PQR file with spaces between the fields and no chain letter, atoms N, CA, C, O and H, PARSE charges and radii, in Angstrom:
ATOM       1  N    MET     1      63.449    9.151   34.114 -0.4000 1.5000
ATOM       2  CA   MET     1      62.655    8.086   33.939 -0.0000 2.0000
ATOM       3  C    MET     1      61.937    8.261   32.537  0.5500 1.7000
ATOM       4  O    MET     1      61.404    9.293   32.131 -0.5500 1.4000
ATOM       5  N    LYS     2      62.029    7.056   31.884 -0.4000 1.5000
ATOM       6  CA   LYS     2      61.433    7.147   30.817 -0.0000 2.0000
ATOM       7  C    LYS     2      60.288    6.344   31.068  0.5500 1.7000
ATOM       8  O    LYS     2      60.454    5.537   31.983 -0.5500 1.4000
ATOM       9  H    LYS     2      62.463    6.217   32.213  0.4000 1.0000
ATOM      10  N    LEU     3      58.874    6.327   30.373 -0.4000 1.5000
ATOM      11  CA   LEU     3      57.914    5.646   29.995 -0.0000 2.0000
ATOM      12  C    LEU     3      57.983    5.314   28.115  0.5500 1.7000
ATOM      13  O    LEU     3      57.943    5.951   27.062 -0.5500 1.4000
ATOM      14  H    LEU     3      58.738    6.982   29.629  0.4000 1.0000
ATOM      15  N    ILE     4      58.147    3.503   28.728 -0.4000 1.5000
ATOM      16  CA   ILE     4      58.328    3.133   27.172 -0.0000 2.0000
ATOM      17  C    ILE     4      56.789    2.708   26.798  0.5500 1.7000
ATOM      18  O    ILE     4      56.085    3.224   25.931 -0.5500 1.4000
ATOM      19  H    ILE     4      58.180    2.986   29.583  0.4000 1.0000
ATOM      20  N    SER     5      56.408    1.485   27.800 -0.4000 1.5000
ATOM      21  CA   SER     5      54.970    1.030   27.414 -0.0000 2.0000
ATOM      22  C    SER     5      54.006    0.860   29.151  0.5500 1.7000
ATOM      23  O    SER     5      54.607    0.885   30.225 -0.5500 1.4000
ATOM      24  H    SER     5      56.980    1.066   28.505  0.4000 1.0000
ATOM      25  N    LEU     6      52.731    0.725   29.048 -0.4000 1.5000
ATOM      26  CA   LEU     6      52.029    0.566   30.311 -0.0000 2.0000
ATOM      27  C    LEU     6      50.866   -0.683   29.823  0.5500 1.7000
ATOM      28  O    LEU     6      50.431   -0.733   28.673 -0.5500 1.4000
ATOM      29  H    LEU     6      52.243    0.704   28.176  0.4000 1.0000
ATOM      30  N    TYR     7      50.512   -1.535   30.774 -0.4000 1.5000
ATOM      31  CA   TYR     7      49.496   -2.057   30.618 -0.0000 2.0000
ATOM      32  C    TYR     7      48.654   -2.321   32.126  0.5500 1.7000
ATOM      33  O    TYR     7      49.216   -2.669   33.164 -0.5500 1.4000
ATOM      34  H    TYR     7      50.865   -1.495   31.708  0.4000 1.0000
ATOM      35  N    ILE     8      47.086   -2.049   31.962 -0.4000 1.5000
ATOM      36  CA   ILE     8      46.165   -2.013   33.006 -0.0000 2.0000
ATOM      37  C    ILE     8      45.215   -3.242   32.875  0.5500 1.7000
ATOM      38  O    ILE     8      44.162   -3.267   32.238 -0.5500 1.4000
ATOM      39  H    ILE     8      46.629   -1.766   31.119  0.4000 1.0000
ATOM      40  N    GLU     9      45.642   -4.018   33.423 -0.4000 1.5000
ATOM      41  CA   GLU     9      44.740   -4.893   33.960 -0.0000 2.0000
ATOM      42  C    GLU     9      43.067   -4.895   34.461  0.5500 1.7000
ATOM      43  O    GLU     9      42.098   -5.624   34.252 -0.5500 1.4000
ATOM      44  H    GLU     9      46.497   -3.998   33.940  0.4000 1.0000
ATOM      45  N    ASN    10      43.310   -3.750   35.174 -0.4000 1.5000
ATOM      46  CA   ASN    10      41.942   -3.248   35.597 -0.0000 2.0000
ATOM      47  C    ASN    10      42.267   -2.434   36.819  0.5500 1.7000
ATOM      48  O    ASN    10      42.702   -2.599   37.959 -0.5500 1.4000
ATOM      49  H    ASN    10      44.097   -3.157   35.344  0.4000 1.0000
ATOM      50  N    PHE    11      41.780   -1.334   35.909 -0.4000 1.5000
ATOM      51  CA   PHE    11      42.279   -0.041   36.931 -0.0000 2.0000
ATOM      52  C    PHE    11      41.213    0.779   36.508  0.5500 1.7000
ATOM      53  O    PHE    11      41.309    1.119   35.329 -0.5500 1.4000
ATOM      54  H    PHE    11      41.426   -1.200   34.984  0.4000 1.0000
ATOM      55  N    GLY    12      39.746    1.405   37.407 -0.4000 1.5000
ATOM      56  CA   GLY    12      38.850    2.277   36.819 -0.0000 2.0000
ATOM      57  C    GLY    12      37.904    1.395   36.018  0.5500 1.7000
ATOM      58  O    GLY    12      37.382    0.321   36.317 -0.5500 1.4000
ATOM      59  H    GLY    12      39.668    1.130   38.365  0.4000 1.0000
ATOM      60  N    GLY    13      37.821    2.161   34.886 -0.4000 1.5000
ATOM      61  CA   GLY    13      37.098    1.506   33.609 -0.0000 2.0000
ATOM      62  C    GLY    13      37.595    0.880   32.721  0.5500 1.7000
ATOM      63  O    GLY    13      36.968    0.161   31.943 -0.5500 1.4000
ATOM      64  H    GLY    13      38.245    3.033   34.642  0.4000 1.0000
ATOM      65  N    LEU    14      39.064    1.112   32.717 -0.4000 1.5000
ATOM      66  CA   LEU    14      40.262    0.538   32.127 -0.0000 2.0000
ATOM      67  C    LEU    14      40.152   -1.097   32.197  0.5500 1.7000
ATOM      68  O    LEU    14      40.089   -1.690   33.274 -0.5500 1.4000
ATOM      69  H    LEU    14      39.573    1.696   33.349  0.4000 1.0000
ATOM      70  N    ARG    15      40.139   -1.621   31.185 -0.4000 1.5000
ATOM      71  CA   ARG    15      40.164   -3.251   31.442 -0.0000 2.0000
ATOM      72  C    ARG    15      41.380   -3.893   30.163  0.5500 1.7000
ATOM      73  O    ARG    15      41.050   -3.891   28.977 -0.5500 1.4000
ATOM      74  H    ARG    15      40.190   -1.139   30.311  0.4000 1.0000
ATOM      75  N    GLN    16      42.433   -4.286   30.503 -0.4000 1.5000
ATOM      76  CA   GLN    16      42.817   -5.183   29.350 -0.0000 2.0000
ATOM      77  C    GLN    16      43.818   -4.105   28.332  0.5500 1.7000
ATOM      78  O    GLN    16      44.301   -4.543   27.287 -0.5500 1.4000
ATOM      79  H    GLN    16      42.701   -4.288   31.466  0.4000 1.0000
ATOM      80  N    TYR    17      44.041   -2.725   28.761 -0.4000 1.5000
ATOM      81  CA   TYR    17      44.478   -1.820   28.218 -0.0000 2.0000
ATOM      82  C    TYR    17      45.991   -1.628   28.053  0.5500 1.7000
ATOM      83  O    TYR    17      46.720   -1.528   29.039 -0.5500 1.4000
ATOM      84  H    TYR    17      43.648   -2.370   29.610  0.4000 1.0000
ATOM      85  N    SER    18      46.470   -1.577   26.752 -0.4000 1.5000
ATOM      86  CA   SER    18      48.139   -1.517   26.535 -0.0000 2.0000
ATOM      87  C    SER    18      48.325    0.008   25.922  0.5500 1.7000
ATOM      88  O    SER    18      47.643    0.601   25.086 -0.5500 1.4000
ATOM      89  H    SER    18      45.877   -1.659   25.951  0.4000 1.0000
ATOM      90  N    LEU    19      49.265    0.336   26.504 -0.4000 1.5000
ATOM      91  CA   LEU    19      49.583    1.858   25.433 -0.0000 2.0000
ATOM      92  C    LEU    19      51.250    1.520   25.285  0.5500 1.7000
ATOM      93  O    LEU    19      52.002    1.100   26.164 -0.5500 1.4000
ATOM      94  H    LEU    19      49.819   -0.146   27.183  0.4000 1.0000
ATOM      95  N    ASP    20      51.481    1.767   24.229 -0.4000 1.5000
ATOM      96  CA   ASP    20      53.165    2.339   24.003 -0.0000 2.0000
ATOM      97  C    ASP    20      53.106    3.600   23.457  0.5500 1.7000
ATOM      98  O    ASP    20      52.303    4.059   22.645 -0.5500 1.4000
ATOM      99  H    ASP    20      50.869    2.108   23.515  0.4000 1.0000
ATOM     100  N    PHE    21      54.195    4.179   24.079 -0.4000 1.5000
ATOM     101  CA   PHE    21      54.541    5.581   24.361 -0.0000 2.0000
ATOM     102  C    PHE    21      55.670    5.320   23.329  0.5500 1.7000
ATOM     103  O    PHE    21      56.434    4.362   23.208 -0.5500 1.4000
ATOM     104  H    PHE    21      54.848    3.806   24.738  0.4000 1.0000
ATOM     105  N    GLN    22      55.494    6.829   22.405 -0.4000 1.5000
ATOM     106  CA   GLN    22      56.148    6.907   21.203 -0.0000 2.0000
ATOM     107  C    GLN    22      57.569    7.730   22.064  0.5500 1.7000
ATOM     108  O    GLN    22      57.626    8.040   23.254 -0.5500 1.4000
ATOM     109  H    GLN    22      54.873    7.607   22.504  0.4000 1.0000
ATOM     110  N    GLU    23      58.686    7.941   20.919 -0.4000 1.5000
ATOM     111  CA   GLU    23      59.924    8.443   21.575 -0.0000 2.0000
ATOM     112  C    GLU    23      59.328   10.298   22.002  0.5500 1.7000
ATOM     113  O    GLU    23      59.402   10.741   23.148 -0.5500 1.4000
ATOM     114  H    GLU    23      58.639    7.690   19.952  0.4000 1.0000
ATOM     115  N    ASP    24      58.873   10.973   21.016 -0.4000 1.5000
ATOM     116  CA   ASP    24      58.603   12.211   21.509 -0.0000 2.0000
ATOM     117  C    ASP    24      57.217   13.000   22.125  0.5500 1.7000
ATOM     118  O    ASP    24      57.098   14.148   22.552 -0.5500 1.4000
ATOM     119  H    ASP    24      58.813   10.614   20.085  0.4000 1.0000
ATOM     120  N    LEU    25      56.470   12.172   22.023 -0.4000 1.5000
ATOM     121  CA   LEU    25      54.979   13.202   22.464 -0.0000 2.0000
ATOM     122  C    LEU    25      54.202   11.775   21.739  0.5500 1.7000
ATOM     123  O    LEU    25      54.231   11.323   20.595 -0.5500 1.4000
ATOM     124  H    LEU    25      56.567   11.239   21.677  0.4000 1.0000
ATOM     125  N    THR    26      53.503   11.328   23.021 -0.4000 1.5000
ATOM     126  CA   THR    26      52.379   10.163   22.610 -0.0000 2.0000
ATOM     127  C    THR    26      50.889   11.030   23.163  0.5500 1.7000
ATOM     128  O    THR    26      50.793   11.462   24.312 -0.5500 1.4000
ATOM     129  H    THR    26      53.479   11.696   23.951  0.4000 1.0000
ATOM     130  N    VAL    27      49.807   11.175   22.131 -0.4000 1.5000
ATOM     131  CA   VAL    27      48.284   11.874   22.283 -0.0000 2.0000
ATOM     132  C    VAL    27      47.461   10.727   22.426  0.5500 1.7000
ATOM     133  O    VAL    27      47.369    9.777   21.649 -0.5500 1.4000
ATOM     134  H    VAL    27      49.885   10.824   21.197  0.4000 1.0000
ATOM     135  N    VAL    28      46.880   10.912   23.487 -0.4000 1.5000
ATOM     136  CA   VAL    28      45.688    9.848   23.668 -0.0000 2.0000
ATOM     137  C    VAL    28      44.276   10.652   23.276  0.5500 1.7000
ATOM     138  O    VAL    28      43.745   11.476   24.020 -0.5500 1.4000
ATOM     139  H    VAL    28      46.955   11.684   24.119  0.4000 1.0000
ATOM     140  N    GLN    29      43.836   10.309   22.141 -0.4000 1.5000
ATOM     141  CA   GLN    29      42.680   10.744   21.476 -0.0000 2.0000
ATOM     142  C    GLN    29      41.496   10.092   21.352  0.5500 1.7000
ATOM     143  O    GLN    29      41.188    9.659   20.241 -0.5500 1.4000
ATOM     144  H    GLN    29      44.267    9.639   21.536  0.4000 1.0000
ATOM     145  N    GLN    30      40.794    9.944   22.256 -0.4000 1.5000
ATOM     146  CA   GLN    30      39.476    9.489   22.308 -0.0000 2.0000
ATOM     147  C    GLN    30      38.371   10.077   22.187  0.5500 1.7000
ATOM     148  O    GLN    30      38.338   11.292   21.990 -0.5500 1.4000
ATOM     149  H    GLN    30      41.045   10.295   23.158  0.4000 1.0000
ATOM     150  N    PRO    31      37.332    9.380   22.273 -0.5600 1.5000
ATOM     151  CA   PRO    31      35.780    9.885   23.275  0.2800 2.0000
ATOM     152  C    PRO    31      35.589   10.020   24.296  0.5500 1.7000
ATOM     153  O    PRO    31      36.173    9.339   25.139 -0.5500 1.4000
ATOM     154  N    ASN    32      34.624   11.031   24.636 -0.4000 1.5000
ATOM     155  CA   ASN    32      34.482   10.851   26.071 -0.0000 2.0000
ATOM     156  C    ASN    32      33.704    9.829   26.728  0.5500 1.7000
ATOM     157  O    ASN    32      32.791    9.272   26.118 -0.5500 1.4000
ATOM     158  H    ASN    32      34.150   11.585   23.951  0.4000 1.0000
ATOM     159  N    GLY    33      33.924    9.601   27.652 -0.4000 1.5000
ATOM     160  CA   GLY    33      33.720    8.324   28.215 -0.0000 2.0000
ATOM     161  C    GLY    33      35.043    7.378   28.295  0.5500 1.7000
ATOM     162  O    GLY    33      35.342    6.785   29.331 -0.5500 1.4000
ATOM     163  H    GLY    33      34.666   10.053   28.147  0.4000 1.0000
ATOM     164  N    PHE    34      35.452    7.335   27.650 -0.4000 1.5000
ATOM     165  CA   PHE    34      37.026    6.319   27.336 -0.0000 2.0000
ATOM     166  C    PHE    34      37.483    6.100   28.464  0.5500 1.7000
ATOM     167  O    PHE    34      37.815    4.924   28.606 -0.5500 1.4000
ATOM     168  H    PHE    34      35.209    7.817   26.808  0.4000 1.0000
ATOM     169  N    GLY    35      37.691    6.938   29.606 -0.4000 1.5000
ATOM     170  CA   GLY    35      38.853    6.852   30.461 -0.0000 2.0000
ATOM     171  C    GLY    35      40.250    7.507   30.173  0.5500 1.7000
ATOM     172  O    GLY    35      41.301    6.886   30.331 -0.5500 1.4000
ATOM     173  H    GLY    35      37.420    7.893   29.490  0.4000 1.0000
ATOM     174  N    LYS    36      40.192    8.695   29.775 -0.4000 1.5000
ATOM     175  CA   LYS    36      41.588    9.142   29.647 -0.0000 2.0000
ATOM     176  C    LYS    36      41.881    9.778   31.192  0.5500 1.7000
ATOM     177  O    LYS    36      42.893    9.486   31.830 -0.5500 1.4000
ATOM     178  H    LYS    36      39.338    9.199   29.646  0.4000 1.0000
ATOM     179  N    THR    37      41.123   10.437   31.547 -0.4000 1.5000
ATOM     180  CA   THR    37      41.106   10.788   33.350 -0.0000 2.0000
ATOM     181  C    THR    37      41.829    9.714   33.808  0.5500 1.7000
ATOM     182  O    THR    37      43.002    9.804   34.169 -0.5500 1.4000
ATOM     183  H    THR    37      40.301   10.674   31.029  0.4000 1.0000
ATOM     184  N    THR    38      41.008    8.426   33.810 -0.4000 1.5000
ATOM     185  CA   THR    38      41.403    7.475   34.654 -0.0000 2.0000
ATOM     186  C    THR    38      43.029    7.011   34.226  0.5500 1.7000
ATOM     187  O    THR    38      43.972    6.622   34.915 -0.5500 1.4000
ATOM     188  H    THR    38      40.055    8.352   33.517  0.4000 1.0000
ATOM     189  N    LEU    39      42.914    7.180   33.182 -0.4000 1.5000
ATOM     190  CA   LEU    39      44.332    6.921   32.298 -0.0000 2.0000
ATOM     191  C    LEU    39      45.491    8.025   32.872  0.5500 1.7000
ATOM     192  O    LEU    39      46.668    7.895   32.536 -0.5500 1.4000
ATOM     193  H    LEU    39      42.147    7.496   32.623  0.4000 1.0000
ATOM     194  N    ALA    40      45.225    8.684   33.411 -0.4000 1.5000
ATOM     195  CA   ALA    40      46.194    9.714   33.886 -0.0000 2.0000
ATOM     196  C    ALA    40      46.342    9.562   35.235  0.5500 1.7000
ATOM     197  O    ALA    40      47.467    9.694   35.716 -0.5500 1.4000
ATOM     198  H    ALA    40      44.269    8.789   33.684  0.4000 1.0000
ATOM     199  N    GLU    41      45.248    9.266   36.047 -0.4000 1.5000
ATOM     200  CA   GLU    41      45.462    9.051   37.569 -0.0000 2.0000
ATOM     201  C    GLU    41      45.736    7.181   37.870  0.5500 1.7000
ATOM     202  O    GLU    41      45.942    6.782   39.017 -0.5500 1.4000
ATOM     203  H    GLU    41      44.334    9.160   35.656  0.4000 1.0000
ATOM     204  N    PHE    42      45.694    6.254   36.726 -0.4000 1.5000
ATOM     205  CA   PHE    42      46.617    5.162   36.906 -0.0000 2.0000
ATOM     206  C    PHE    42      48.196    5.712   36.782  0.5500 1.7000
ATOM     207  O    PHE    42      48.817    5.475   37.818 -0.5500 1.4000
ATOM     208  H    PHE    42      45.526    6.578   35.795  0.4000 1.0000
ATOM     209  N    ILE    43      48.787    6.219   36.015 -0.4000 1.5000
ATOM     210  CA   ILE    43      50.083    6.855   35.774 -0.0000 2.0000
ATOM     211  C    ILE    43      50.433    7.851   36.902  0.5500 1.7000
ATOM     212  O    ILE    43      51.599    7.851   37.297 -0.5500 1.4000
ATOM     213  H    ILE    43      48.283    6.411   35.173  0.4000 1.0000
ATOM     214  N    ARG    44      49.535    8.709   37.466 -0.4000 1.5000
ATOM     215  CA   ARG    44      49.632    9.431   38.525 -0.0000 2.0000
ATOM     216  C    ARG    44      50.261    8.323   39.763  0.5500 1.7000
ATOM     217  O    ARG    44      51.371    8.328   40.295 -0.5500 1.4000
ATOM     218  H    ARG    44      48.588    8.709   37.145  0.4000 1.0000
ATOM     219  N    ALA    45      49.074    7.388   39.979 -0.4000 1.5000
ATOM     220  CA   ALA    45      49.225    6.692   41.416 -0.0000 2.0000
ATOM     221  C    ALA    45      50.083    5.735   41.047  0.5500 1.7000
ATOM     222  O    ALA    45      50.453    5.243   42.113 -0.5500 1.4000
ATOM     223  H    ALA    45      48.172    7.384   39.546  0.4000 1.0000
ATOM     224  N    MET    46      50.727    5.068   39.991 -0.4000 1.5000
ATOM     225  CA   MET    46      52.232    4.331   39.800 -0.0000 2.0000
ATOM     226  C    MET    46      53.126    4.885   40.301  0.5500 1.7000
ATOM     227  O    MET    46      53.877    4.235   41.028 -0.5500 1.4000
ATOM     228  H    MET    46      50.426    5.467   39.125  0.4000 1.0000
ATOM     229  N    PHE    47      53.382    6.480   40.049 -0.4000 1.5000
ATOM     230  CA   PHE    47      54.555    7.369   40.319 -0.0000 2.0000
ATOM     231  C    PHE    47      54.505    7.426   41.977  0.5500 1.7000
ATOM     232  O    PHE    47      55.386    6.946   42.690 -0.5500 1.4000
ATOM     233  H    PHE    47      52.772    7.008   39.458  0.4000 1.0000
ATOM     234  N    TYR    48      53.467    8.012   42.398 -0.4000 1.5000
ATOM     235  CA   TYR    48      53.345    8.316   43.406 -0.0000 2.0000
ATOM     236  C    TYR    48      52.173    7.964   44.804  0.5500 1.7000
ATOM     237  O    TYR    48      51.960    8.594   45.841 -0.5500 1.4000
ATOM     238  H    TYR    48      52.751    8.401   41.819  0.4000 1.0000
ATOM     239  N    GLY    49      51.615    6.750   44.291 -0.4000 1.5000
ATOM     240  CA   GLY    49      51.124    6.044   45.249 -0.0000 2.0000
ATOM     241  C    GLY    49      49.482    6.368   45.347  0.5500 1.7000
ATOM     242  O    GLY    49      49.066    7.390   44.801 -0.5500 1.4000
ATOM     243  H    GLY    49      51.788    6.239   43.450  0.4000 1.0000
ATOM     244  N    PHE    50      48.732    5.646   45.920 -0.4000 1.5000
ATOM     245  CA   PHE    50      47.068    6.195   46.325 -0.0000 2.0000
ATOM     246  C    PHE    50      47.133    6.913   47.203  0.5500 1.7000
ATOM     247  O    PHE    50      47.991    6.759   48.073 -0.5500 1.4000
ATOM     248  H    PHE    50      49.070    4.816   46.363  0.4000 1.0000
ATOM     249  N    PRO    51      46.159    8.004   47.234 -0.5600 1.5000
ATOM     250  CA   PRO    51      46.040    9.198   48.385  0.2800 2.0000
ATOM     251  C    PRO    51      45.200    8.618   49.185  0.5500 1.7000
ATOM     252  O    PRO    51      44.459    7.705   48.822 -0.5500 1.4000
ATOM     253  N    ARG    52      45.242    9.148   50.482 -0.4000 1.5000
ATOM     254  CA   ARG    52      44.621    8.375   51.722 -0.0000 2.0000
ATOM     255  C    ARG    52      43.149    8.128   51.605  0.5500 1.7000
ATOM     256  O    ARG    52      42.497    8.972   50.989 -0.5500 1.4000
ATOM     257  H    ARG    52      45.844    9.890   50.777  0.4000 1.0000
ATOM     258  N    LYS    53      42.518    7.061   52.125 -0.4000 1.5000
ATOM     259  CA   LYS    53      41.328    7.801   52.286 -0.0000 2.0000
ATOM     260  C    LYS    53      40.668    8.306   53.198  0.5500 1.7000
ATOM     261  O    LYS    53      41.128    8.444   54.331 -0.5500 1.4000
ATOM     262  H    LYS    53      43.047    6.376   52.625  0.4000 1.0000
ATOM     263  N    GLY    54      39.634    8.619   52.899 -0.4000 1.5000
ATOM     264  CA   GLY    54      38.686    9.907   54.086 -0.0000 2.0000
ATOM     265  C    GLY    54      39.210   11.080   53.482  0.5500 1.7000
ATOM     266  O    GLY    54      39.565   11.907   54.322 -0.5500 1.4000
ATOM     267  H    GLY    54      39.260    8.506   51.978  0.4000 1.0000
ATOM     268  N    LYS    55      39.363   11.400   52.385 -0.4000 1.5000
ATOM     269  CA   LYS    55      39.705   13.087   51.902 -0.0000 2.0000
ATOM     270  C    LYS    55      38.537   13.472   51.726  0.5500 1.7000
ATOM     271  O    LYS    55      37.669   12.617   51.551 -0.5500 1.4000
ATOM     272  H    LYS    55      39.074   10.728   51.702  0.4000 1.0000
ATOM     273  N    THR    56      38.219   14.770   51.723 -0.4000 1.5000
ATOM     274  CA   THR    56      37.272   15.536   51.906 -0.0000 2.0000
ATOM     275  C    THR    56      37.104   16.410   50.473  0.5500 1.7000
ATOM     276  O    THR    56      38.066   16.761   49.789 -0.5500 1.4000
ATOM     277  H    THR    56      38.924   15.465   51.865  0.4000 1.0000
ATOM     278  N    LEU    57      35.979   16.634   50.219 -0.4000 1.5000
ATOM     279  CA   LEU    57      35.568   17.219   48.621 -0.0000 2.0000
ATOM     280  C    LEU    57      36.202   18.066   48.079  0.5500 1.7000
ATOM     281  O    LEU    57      36.575   18.044   46.906 -0.5500 1.4000
ATOM     282  H    LEU    57      35.198   16.349   50.774  0.4000 1.0000
ATOM     283  N    ASP    58      36.465   19.222   49.177 -0.4000 1.5000
ATOM     284  CA   ASP    58      37.723   20.350   48.743 -0.0000 2.0000
ATOM     285  C    ASP    58      39.175   20.107   48.722  0.5500 1.7000
ATOM     286  O    ASP    58      39.987   20.988   48.444 -0.5500 1.4000
ATOM     287  H    ASP    58      36.162   19.240   50.130  0.4000 1.0000
ATOM     288  N    LYS    59      39.597   18.461   49.129 -0.4000 1.5000
ATOM     289  CA   LYS    59      40.746   18.102   48.466 -0.0000 2.0000
ATOM     290  C    LYS    59      41.237   17.171   47.673  0.5500 1.7000
ATOM     291  O    LYS    59      42.359   16.715   47.454 -0.5500 1.4000
ATOM     292  H    LYS    59      38.936   17.745   49.355  0.4000 1.0000
ATOM     293  N    SER    60      39.586   16.880   47.076 -0.4000 1.5000
ATOM     294  CA   SER    60      39.284   15.905   45.666 -0.0000 2.0000
ATOM     295  C    SER    60      39.747   16.761   44.448  0.5500 1.7000
ATOM     296  O    SER    60      39.071   17.714   44.062 -0.5500 1.4000
ATOM     297  H    SER    60      38.674   17.250   47.253  0.4000 1.0000
ATOM     298  N    ARG    61      41.265   16.288   43.675 -0.4000 1.5000
ATOM     299  CA   ARG    61      41.410   16.583   42.635 -0.0000 2.0000
ATOM     300  C    ARG    61      40.352   16.889   41.669  0.5500 1.7000
ATOM     301  O    ARG    61      40.403   17.906   40.978 -0.5500 1.4000
ATOM     302  H    ARG    61      41.815   15.513   43.988  0.4000 1.0000
ATOM     303  N    ARG    62      39.197   15.868   41.585 -0.4000 1.5000
ATOM     304  CA   ARG    62      38.280   16.310   40.526 -0.0000 2.0000
ATOM     305  C    ARG    62      37.323   17.808   40.964  0.5500 1.7000
ATOM     306  O    ARG    62      36.830   18.541   40.106 -0.5500 1.4000
ATOM     307  H    ARG    62      39.155   15.042   42.147  0.4000 1.0000
ATOM     308  N    GLN    63      37.240   17.973   42.009 -0.4000 1.5000
ATOM     309  CA   GLN    63      36.201   19.295   42.514 -0.0000 2.0000
ATOM     310  C    GLN    63      37.427   20.683   42.429  0.5500 1.7000
ATOM     311  O    GLN    63      37.134   21.876   42.357 -0.5500 1.4000
ATOM     312  H    GLN    63      37.640   17.377   42.705  0.4000 1.0000
ATOM     313  N    LYS    64      38.469   20.241   42.455 -0.4000 1.5000
ATOM     314  CA   LYS    64      39.284   21.726   42.063 -0.0000 2.0000
ATOM     315  C    LYS    64      38.996   21.690   40.689  0.5500 1.7000
ATOM     316  O    LYS    64      39.394   22.592   39.952 -0.5500 1.4000
ATOM     317  H    LYS    64      38.707   19.271   42.514  0.4000 1.0000
């Protein structure tokens, strides 16, 4: 599977954000607080679904 582009209407702090992926490598270089981690979590959620509710802190991806 190959990602060509994405559009986020409203996910976390990202609103109406679009990104076109380049043929070989796409780099997202933005300042702190932009939402790079949110963007990565959005892509992960689209491929694998959202995690179940009620997870503990020791299972949190951010806490690891």
